[in-house]
C-alpha positions as CSV (number, residue, x, y, z in Angstrom):
1,M,0.1,0.0,0.0
2,D,1.2,3.4,-1.0
3,M,2.7,5.1,2.3
4,K,1.3,8.6,1.4
5,A,-2.1,7.2,0.9
6,A,-1.9,5.5,4.3
7,R,-1.0,8.6,6.0
8,K,-4.0,10.5,4.5
9,T,-6.4,7.7,5.2
10,E,-5.2,7.8,9.1
11,R,-5.3,11.4,9.3
12,F,-8.9,11.9,8.2
13,S,-10.4,9.3,10.3
14,G,-13.5,11.2,11.0
15,E,-12.8,12.9,14.5
16,T,-12.0,16.2,15.0
17,C,-8.7,16.7,16.9
18,A,-9.5,17.9,20.7
19,H,-6.2,19.3,21.0
20,W,-6.9,21.5,17.8
21,L,-10.3,22.6,19.2
22,A,-8.5,23.9,22.3
23,G,-6.1,25.7,20.2
24,R,-3.0,23.9,21.0
25,C,-2.5,21.0,18.5
26,N,1.4,21.2,17.2
27,R,1.3,17.9,14.9
28,N,2.3,18.5,11.6
29,H,0.6,15.6,10.5
30,C,-2.4,15.1,12.9
31,R,-4.4,11.9,12.2
32,F,-7.6,13.8,13.4
33,L,-9.7,16.6,11.4
34,H,-8.8,20.2,11.6
35,K,-11.7,21.1,9.4
36,E,-13.6,23.8,11.1
37,T,-12.6,27.5,10.8
38,P,-12.1,29.0,14.2
39,L,-14.2,31.9,15.0
40,P,-12.9,35.1,16.8
41,S,-14.0,35.1,20.4
42,P,-16.4,38.0,21.4
43,E,-14.5,41.1,22.2
44,Y,-14.0,41.3,25.9
45,H,-11.2,43.7,26.9
46,D,-9.1,42.6,29.9
47,A,-6.2,45.0,29.6
48,A,-6.0,47.6,32.2
49,G,-8.1,50.7,31.4
50,T,-10.2,49.0,28.8
51,H,-12.8,47.3,31.0
52,L,-16.3,48.2,29.2
53,Y,-18.2,46.3,27.1
54,A,-21.9,46.5,26.9
55,R,-25.2,46.3,25.1
56,Q,-25.6,49.7,26.9
57,S,-23.5,52.8,26.9
58,H,-19.8,52.9,27.9
59,S,-20.5,54.1,31.2
60,F,-22.2,52.9,34.2
61,S,-22.7,56.2,35.9
62,E,-26.3,57.0,36.7
63,N,-26.1,59.4,39.7
64,P,-23.9,57.4,41.9
65,P,-25.1,58.1,45.5
66,K,-25.9,54.8,47.3
67,Y,-29.1,53.3,46.3
68,N,-32.2,53.5,48.3
69,S,-35.0,51.3,47.0
70,K,-38.4,51.8,47.7
71,K,-39.9,49.6,50.5
72,V,-41.3,46.5,48.7
73,S,-43.6,44.1,50.3
74,I,-42.9,40.5,49.2
75,K,-46.2,39.2,51.1
76,K,-46.1,35.5,52.1
77,I,-42.9,33.8,50.8
78,G,-43.5,30.2,49.3
79,G,-46.5,28.1,50.5
80,G,-44.7,27.2,53.7
81,G,-42.6,24.2,54.7
82,T,-39.8,23.4,52.4
83,N,-39.2,23.7,48.9
84,K,-37.1,20.9,47.3
85,A,-35.3,22.9,44.6
86,K,-38.0,22.9,42.2
87,N,-36.3,25.5,40.3
88,T,-37.9,26.6,36.8
89,Q,-34.8,26.8,34.9
90,K,-35.0,28.0,31.3
91,S,-31.7,26.0,30.6
92,S,-29.3,23.7,32.0
93,R,-26.3,24.7,29.8
94,S,-23.2,25.7,31.4
95,I,-21.0,28.6,30.5
96,C,-18.0,27.8,28.2
97,R,-14.8,27.9,30.5
98,Y,-12.7,28.5,27.3
99,W,-14.9,31.4,26.2
100,M,-14.5,32.9,29.8
101,N,-10.8,33.1,29.1
102,S,-11.4,34.3,25.4
103,N,-9.8,31.1,23.8
104,C,-12.9,29.0,22.6
105,V,-12.6,28.3,18.9
106,R,-15.9,26.8,18.4
107,G,-17.8,30.1,18.2
108,D,-21.5,29.5,17.6
109,Q,-21.1,25.7,17.4
110,C,-19.9,25.5,21.0
111,W,-22.5,23.4,23.0
112,N,-21.9,25.6,25.9
113,L,-23.0,29.0,26.5
114,H,-21.0,32.1,25.4
115,S,-22.7,34.5,27.9
116,W,-22.2,35.6,31.5
117,F,-25.8,35.0,32.2
118,D,-28.9,32.8,31.0
119,G,-32.5,33.3,31.4
120,D,-33.6,36.9,31.0
121,D,-33.6,39.5,28.3
122,G,-34.1,42.3,30.6
123,L,-30.6,42.0,32.0
124,S,-27.3,43.0,30.5
125,T,-23.6,43.3,31.6
126,L,-22.0,46.8,31.6
127,A,-18.4,46.3,32.7
128,K,-15.9,43.6,33.7
129,L,-13.3,45.1,36.1
130,Q,-10.5,42.8,36.7
131,E,-7.3,44.0,38.3
132,H,-7.7,42.5,41.9
133,K,-5.4,39.3,42.3
134,K,-7.5,37.6,45.0
135,A,-11.1,37.1,46.2
136,I,-13.3,40.3,46.4
137,T,-14.5,40.7,49.8
138,G,-16.4,44.2,49.7
139,I,-18.1,46.5,47.2
140,T,-19.6,49.8,47.9
141,L,-20.8,53.1,46.4
142,P,-20.3,56.0,49.0
143,V,-22.9,58.8,49.1
144,G,-22.1,61.8,46.8
145,S,-19.0,60.0,45.3
146,D,-18.5,59.1,41.6
147,K,-16.2,56.4,42.6
148,L,-16.9,52.6,43.2
149,Y,-14.9,51.1,46.0
150,S,-13.9,47.3,46.0
151,G,-11.8,45.6,48.6
152,S,-10.0,42.2,48.0
153,S,-8.1,39.6,50.2
154,D,-5.0,40.8,48.0
155,G,-4.7,43.5,50.4
156,T,-5.9,46.5,48.3
157,V,-9.0,48.7,48.1
158,R,-9.5,49.9,44.5
159,M,-11.4,52.9,43.4
160,W,-13.1,52.7,40.1
161,D,-14.2,55.8,38.2
162,C,-18.0,55.4,37.5
163,N,-17.9,57.2,34.1
164,T,-14.8,55.4,32.6
165,G,-14.6,52.2,34.3
166,K,-11.1,52.7,34.9
167,C,-9.3,52.1,38.2
168,A,-8.4,55.5,39.7
169,N,-6.6,54.6,42.7
170,V,-5.2,51.7,44.6
171,I,-4.7,51.8,48.5
172,K,-2.4,48.9,49.6
173,L,-3.2,48.1,53.2
174,G,-0.5,45.4,53.6
175,A,-3.1,43.0,55.1
176,E,-6.4,41.1,53.9
177,V,-9.5,43.1,53.5
178,G,-12.4,41.0,55.3
179,C,-15.3,43.3,54.3
180,L,-16.0,47.0,53.0
181,I,-19.0,49.1,53.5
182,S,-19.9,53.0,53.4
183,E,-22.0,55.4,55.5
184,G,-22.4,59.0,54.3
185,P,-19.0,60.2,53.3
186,W,-17.4,57.3,55.4
187,V,-15.9,54.3,54.0
188,F,-14.8,51.6,56.5
189,V,-12.4,48.5,55.9
190,G,-12.4,45.5,58.1
191,V,-8.7,44.2,58.5
192,P,-7.1,41.9,61.0
193,N,-7.4,43.5,64.5
194,A,-9.0,46.9,63.4
195,V,-11.3,48.8,61.2
196,K,-9.8,51.5,59.1
197,A,-12.1,54.6,58.3
198,W,-11.7,57.0,55.5
199,N,-13.9,60.4,54.8
200,T,-14.1,60.7,51.2
201,Q,-14.8,64.4,51.4
202,T,-12.1,65.6,53.7
203,A,-9.4,62.8,53.1
204,A,-9.4,62.1,57.0
205,E,-8.2,58.6,57.9
206,F,-8.7,56.9,61.2
207,V,-7.9,53.4,62.7
208,L,-10.6,52.0,65.0
209,N,-8.9,49.4,67.3
210,G,-10.7,47.0,69.3
211,P,-11.4,43.8,67.1
212,R,-9.4,40.5,67.7
213,G,-8.6,38.7,64.6
214,Q,-9.9,39.5,61.0
215,V,-13.0,41.6,60.9
216,F,-15.6,39.9,58.7
217,A,-18.5,42.0,58.6
218,M,-19.8,45.4,59.3
219,I,-23.1,47.5,59.3
220,V,-24.2,50.9,60.7
221,A,-27.5,51.2,62.7
222,N,-28.7,53.6,65.4
223,D,-25.7,55.9,64.7
224,T,-23.3,53.0,65.7
225,L,-20.9,51.1,63.5
226,F,-21.0,47.3,64.3
227,A,-18.0,45.2,63.3
228,G,-18.1,41.3,63.7
229,A,-14.6,39.5,64.1
230,Q,-13.0,36.4,64.0
231,D,-13.2,35.9,67.9
232,G,-17.0,35.9,67.7
233,I,-17.2,39.4,69.3
234,I,-19.1,42.3,67.9
235,S,-17.6,45.7,68.5
236,A,-19.5,48.7,68.5
237,W,-18.4,52.3,68.0
238,R,-20.3,55.8,68.2
239,G,-19.6,59.2,67.2
240,S,-17.4,61.0,69.5
241,F,-16.8,64.9,69.7
242,G,-13.8,66.8,70.9
243,T,-11.3,63.8,70.8
244,E,-8.8,63.2,68.2
245,C,-10.8,60.0,66.6
246,P,-14.5,60.8,65.8
247,F,-15.4,57.1,66.7
248,E,-15.7,55.8,70.4
249,L,-15.6,52.1,71.3
250,V,-18.8,52.0,73.3
251,A,-19.5,48.1,73.5
252,S,-18.2,44.6,72.7
253,L,-21.0,42.3,72.3
254,S,-20.2,38.8,73.1
255,G,-22.4,35.6,72.6
256,H,-21.1,33.8,69.7
257,T,-18.5,30.9,70.1
258,R,-16.9,31.4,66.8
259,A,-16.3,34.0,64.0
260,V,-18.9,36.4,63.0
261,V,-19.3,36.7,59.4
262,C,-22.4,38.4,58.4
263,L,-24.7,41.1,60.1
264,A,-27.9,42.7,59.1
265,V,-30.2,45.3,60.5
266,G,-34.1,45.4,60.7
267,G,-35.9,47.9,62.7
268,K,-34.5,48.1,66.2
269,M,-32.8,44.9,65.9
270,L,-29.4,43.7,64.9
271,F,-29.0,40.2,63.4
272,S,-25.6,38.4,63.6
273,G,-24.6,35.1,61.7
274,S,-21.7,32.9,62.8
275,T,-19.7,29.8,62.0
276,D,-21.1,28.5,65.2
277,H,-24.2,27.8,63.1
278,S,-26.4,30.2,64.9
279,I,-28.0,33.6,64.5
280,K,-28.2,36.0,67.4
281,V,-30.7,38.9,67.6
282,W,-29.4,42.1,69.5
283,D,-31.5,45.3,70.6
284,V,-29.4,48.1,68.8
285,D,-30.5,50.5,71.9
286,T,-29.5,48.4,74.7
287,L,-27.0,46.3,72.8
288,Q,-28.1,43.2,74.6
289,C,-28.8,39.7,72.9
290,T,-32.8,39.0,73.0
291,M,-32.7,35.6,71.3
292,T,-30.7,32.9,69.4
293,L,-31.8,31.2,66.4
294,N,-30.7,27.8,65.6
295,G,-32.3,26.8,62.3
296,H,-29.1,26.1,60.3
297,T,-26.8,23.3,60.5
298,D,-23.8,24.8,59.0
299,V,-22.1,28.3,58.8
300,V,-24.5,31.3,58.4
301,M,-23.0,33.1,55.5
302,S,-25.3,36.0,54.7
303,L,-28.6,37.7,56.3
304,I,-30.9,40.3,54.7
305,C,-33.9,42.0,56.2
306,W,-36.7,42.5,53.8
307,D,-40.1,44.0,54.7
308,H,-40.8,42.1,57.8
309,F,-38.8,39.1,56.9
310,L,-35.4,37.9,57.9
311,L,-33.7,35.8,55.2
312,S,-30.7,33.5,56.0
313,C,-28.3,31.3,54.0
314,S,-25.9,28.8,55.0
315,L,-23.5,26.3,53.7
316,D,-25.8,23.7,54.5
317,G,-27.4,24.5,51.1
318,T,-30.8,26.3,52.7
319,V,-32.2,29.9,52.5
320,K,-34.7,30.1,55.4
321,V,-37.4,33.0,55.8
322,W,-38.0,34.0,59.4
323,V,-41.1,35.7,60.5
324,A,-42.0,37.3,63.8
325,T,-44.7,35.2,65.9
326,E,-47.3,36.7,68.0
327,Q,-45.3,35.7,71.1
328,G,-42.4,38.1,69.8
329,S,-40.0,35.3,68.9
330,L,-39.0,34.4,65.3
331,K,-39.7,31.1,63.5
332,V,-38.8,29.7,59.8
333,T,-41.9,30.1,57.7
334,Y,-40.2,28.7,54.5
335,T,-37.1,26.8,53.7
336,H,-35.6,27.0,50.2
337,N,-33.1,24.4,49.2
338,E,-30.1,24.4,46.9
339,E,-27.8,21.7,45.8
340,H,-24.8,23.6,46.8
341,G,-23.8,25.6,49.9
342,V,-25.1,29.3,49.6
343,L,-22.8,32.0,50.2
344,A,-24.7,35.2,49.9
345,L,-27.9,36.9,49.5
346,C,-29.1,40.2,48.1
347,G,-32.3,41.7,47.1
348,M,-33.5,44.4,44.7
349,T,-36.3,45.3,42.4
350,D,-36.3,44.9,38.6
351,A,-37.5,47.5,36.2
352,D,-41.3,46.7,36.8
353,A,-40.6,47.1,40.7
354,K,-40.8,43.2,41.2
355,P,-38.8,42.0,44.1
356,I,-35.9,39.7,43.2
357,L,-33.7,37.8,45.4
358,F,-29.9,37.1,44.6
359,C,-28.7,33.7,45.7
360,S,-24.9,32.9,45.2
361,C,-23.9,29.4,45.7
362,N,-20.4,27.6,45.8
363,D,-21.1,26.1,42.2
364,N,-19.9,29.7,40.8
365,I,-23.5,30.5,39.9
366,V,-25.7,33.3,41.4
367,R,-29.4,32.5,40.8
368,A,-32.0,35.4,40.6
369,Y,-35.3,34.2,42.2
370,D,-38.8,36.0,41.7
371,L,-40.4,36.8,45.1
372,P,-42.5,35.5,46.7
373,S,-42.8,32.3,44.4
374,F,-39.0,31.6,44.6
375,S,-39.3,30.8,40.7
376,Q,-35.6,31.0,39.0
377,R,-35.5,33.9,36.9
378,V,-32.0,34.1,35.7
379,R,-28.5,32.6,36.4
380,L,-25.3,34.7,36.7
381,F,-21.9,33.1,35.9
382,A,-18.6,33.6,37.6
383,K,-15.0,32.4,37.3
384,K,-15.1,31.5,40.7
385,E,-17.4,31.8,43.7
386,V,-19.4,35.0,44.3
387,R,-19.4,36.2,47.8
388,E,-20.3,39.9,47.4
389,I,-23.2,41.4,45.7
390,E,-23.9,45.1,45.9
391,I,-26.9,47.2,44.7
392,G,-26.4,50.4,43.0
393,P,-28.6,53.2,41.5
394,G,-30.8,53.0,38.5
395,G,-31.0,49.1,38.1
396,L,-27.2,48.6,38.6
397,F,-25.8,46.0,40.7
398,F,-22.5,44.5,41.3
399,T,-20.8,41.0,41.9
400,G,-17.4,40.1,43.0
401,D,-16.1,36.7,42.8
402,G,-13.1,34.5,44.2
403,S,-10.7,35.4,41.2
404,G,-11.0,39.2,41.8
405,L,-13.4,39.7,38.9
406,L,-15.9,42.5,39.6
407,M,-18.8,42.8,37.2
408,V,-21.2,45.7,36.7
409,W,-24.8,44.4,35.7
410,K,-28.1,46.3,34.9
411,W,-31.7,45.6,34.5
412,L,-33.0,47.4,31.6
413,A,-34.7,50.6,32.4
414,E,-37.5,49.7,30.0
415,P,-38.6,46.3,29.8
416,K,-38.5,44.5,26.6
417,M,-41.9,44.4,24.9
418,A,-43.0,41.0,23.3
419,S,-43.5,40.9,19.5
420,S,-46.8,40.8,18.3
């Protein structure tokens, strides 16, 4: 048999070369097919200063003061009892990992998704900001500022220009950022054994001592800054006049046996979630613990107060909805189950003022649910797990993942009309 003919027959064996599809076949005479023409990847700019891409304009600025959504009643959530993950997924397809890194050569023929989200035409991505080297641990928009702040376990806080999408400043702290919030002109950064405070209007900087270990969660209520730390203690500071530092440590709330990792405020109550699997309820006036909730079987990762409900999530794979009883206690009125541990919760309203709950799981997907039905509306994909979700003005919201990627999203201002 002619050797040239044999080699030709061997090469064209009917299968496409998997190495060639991945863009790394280096054989001069590969036995598999190289028959498809690679298509260029969608244009997503990763270089510094070239972050914006969109179906919208090249700016995510819409009056950057902190978003204050109107109070929305979500009525009775679910039907009581437990939801066994009966999600109404429009698609079970996963995002293409090659496309995420801009090197998928299959183009439209790829059987995986080439999109950062799936399931809703009213959602769009505005910007992809990727300069942090490690996980994003805090996102905030200070009132009156045109800068978006993000903190990371890489030891930096970055300030992003809301008009250009470029990083305007980098603050190197020399220690991991555990959390980041803002209140008025103040930006608070949780670091090991302290909270750092910056005034965005005067550029004044202060260090608030008191916590022991990494500060994982902060919130402001009743003119008091609360910070939950690694030792299970919640430190509380109030405004102080006539002293060098404008914040005075007024209390240390003890009760948790392990680290406090999330805080929420509803009315006159402060809620804290811990790696000891419990939720504690504190009176913000007296700073006393009034009850302990023990509904979860693993770390309580996130808490939000919405209307007269408390929502909690845990690594046990559940989202629990708590409601006050006539006796004054809190009980679980509904449990939503996920297949994976739940890392973060966040609530907002869409363009039609309908309430939406974001639920981030450790499968690197954020699921958005319509409330009160808990029917799945959209999936957001990330390179790694999303632990930070922050709401912005005008339908904007932000997600930060474990790779350091900060995404800017938007619900369309005008709902898309169905074609006749």
